[in-house]
N, C-alpha and C positions, 0 to 999 in steps of 0.2 A: 134782731131781739124783739120783734113784734109778731104775735100770732096772726097768721094770715087767715087760716081756715082749718077746721077740723070736722070730722064726721065719725060717728061710732055705730057699731051694729047694736041690735037690741041686746040689752043686758050688760053693755059696757058704757062707760062714760069717762070724763076727763080725769077721774080719780082712781080708776080701775088699775091695779098693778098687773102688768102683762109680763109673761115669762120671757126673759131676754135670750135664753140659751147662750150662744157663743158671744153675744154682745157683753156678756159677763166678763170675758177675757179683757176687754178695754177697761172695764171698771177695776179689775185686778191690777192692770198696768198703771192706771191712775193712782191707785193706792201706793204702789212702788214709787211713783213720781213724787208724791207728797212726802214720803219718808226720805227721799233724796233731797227735796227742797228743805226739809227740817234737819238735815245733817245726820239722820239716823241710819242711813243705808248707803253703801257704795256699790253701784251695780258692776264695777270692774272687778270686784272681789268674788271669790267662790261662794256659791250658795251653801247655806248652812243646813244641809240635809243629813241627818244622823246616819242613815244607812250607807252613805257614801264616804264616810271619814277615814277608811283605811287608807294608809299611804300608797298602797299599790293599786288602789281603785282609780281608774282614769276619770270616773265621774266626780272625784273630789276636787278636780280642777275646773269643773263647769262653773262659769260666772253667771250672775244674775242677768247681765246683759245678754249672754248667749241664750238664755232661757227666754227672755223677753222677745228676742228676735227669732226664736224657734230654729236656731242652728245647732242646737244640741240634739242631734237626731237619734232617737231610740229605736231599738228593735221591737216594734209595736204596731199594731193595726188600729188605724182610725176609722175603719169602715162601719158606720152606723147601719147603713142599709144593706150592705153586702152580707153581713152575718150578725144575727142577734146575739151571738156569743163572742163578738169581737172584743179586743182589749179595752177599747174605750167604754163599751157598754159595761164591761165587768168592773172597771174602776169607778164609773159614775153611779151604777145602779145596784151593785152587789157589794160594795166595799164599805164597811162602817167607818174606815179611816182611809179616805181617798188618797191622801198624800203618801201614806205608808204603802198602799198597793202600787202607786205610781213609782215609788222609789225602788221597786224591785226590778224594773226593766234595765237591760244592759244597753250600752251605747252600740250604735251601728255606724262605724266609722269614727272620724275625729271631728270634735266640735268646730264649727265655723268653716268646714270644708263643703257642707251641703245644707239644704233647707228642706224642712217638711212641716206641714200644718199638723201639729200634734197637741192634743188637749192635755197631755201629760205636763207640759211646761207650765201653764197657768195653774194647774192643780197643785204642782209643787211650789210654785211662787206664792200661793196662799199660805203655804206652811212657812215659807221664808218670811212673809209679813208677820205671821203669828209669833215667830221666833224672835222678832225685834222687840217684843213687849215682855216686861218682867211679871206681869199678872194678866189674868184673863179679863178682868173687868176693863182695863185700858183697851185691850184688844177688841172687845166687843163694842166699845163705844167709839172706836177710831173712825171707821167709815162713816158712821152717822154724824159724828161731830165735826170731822175734818173735810168731809166731802158732801154728803147729802144735805145736811142742814145749811151749809154755806151756799149751796146752789139752789136752795128751795125745793129740793127733791123730797118732799114730805110724804110721798106715796111710793116709797121705795124701800126694799129690804133684801139683804142677802140670806141665802139658805145655807145652813151649816150641815155637815155630815154628823154621824153619831159620836165622833171624837170631839166635836165642838169647833172644828175648823171650817171657816166659810168655804163653800165650794168655788174655786177660782176659775174653773173652766165653763161653767154653766149654772143655771138655776137662780140667777138674780131676777127679782120682780121689780118693775117700776111702771108708772103710768106713762102714757104716751107724752105727755107734757114734760115729765121728768126726764125721759130719754132725750127729749129735745134740749132740755137745760144742760144735760151732760154734753151733748154735741156742741153746744155754744161755748162751753169751757175750752174746747179744743180749737174752735173757730177763732176764739180770742186769745190764742197763744197761752192758755193756762191761767188766764185772769178772769176774775168774776167780781163784780161790784168793787172794782179797784184793788182787789187783793190778788197777789200772785200766788195762786194755789199750787201750781205745778212749776217746775224749773222753767225758765224762759224758753229754753230750747226743746222742751220735752215734746210738744206737739210735733215739731219737725222731726225729731228722733223717731217718734212713734210712726209717722207717716212715711218714713223712708224705707223703701223695699230692702229686704234682707238678701235677696238673690235675684 
């Protein structure tokens, strides 16, 4: 819990928000954990994704847990470097509504039979988070009030897409010190300043390999 050393390049300092890219996925998971701790979300239940609600759609049975563990494998390309026109680039950089774009991909096999690192999952989980709120004001204050402020992450913010949903798979910004504060939350099993912010077993659940 004590700062040992730090050094910054010219133009950066302890308060400079740094783009976290896929570290954003862990912050999305933490928000899910907070909602579980508050009794507002059950990760064993199917994700509430509008495009999947037809009874014959196998995606309607995908649970939040399966999305968190990335065992809901979609027919989708994660290749950032392989192709500038890959699916992940299209979802993150071309789609005004990332979750709507992500929800169009079909399953590749059955959930929990395989694993693949796919940014689609946290993009869709960001929508699951938003769907738990009955108005946008509560949604936009949630991460700030229930996570960032409690950890002292005062130089952090989430970027939203054009639909107003925070990007769950990338694009969060936080200072280096704030990223360390977030890491300490998991090092301390979801506790910070004596408050159990995440469920007691959430850190172990998060750190358990899916495959």
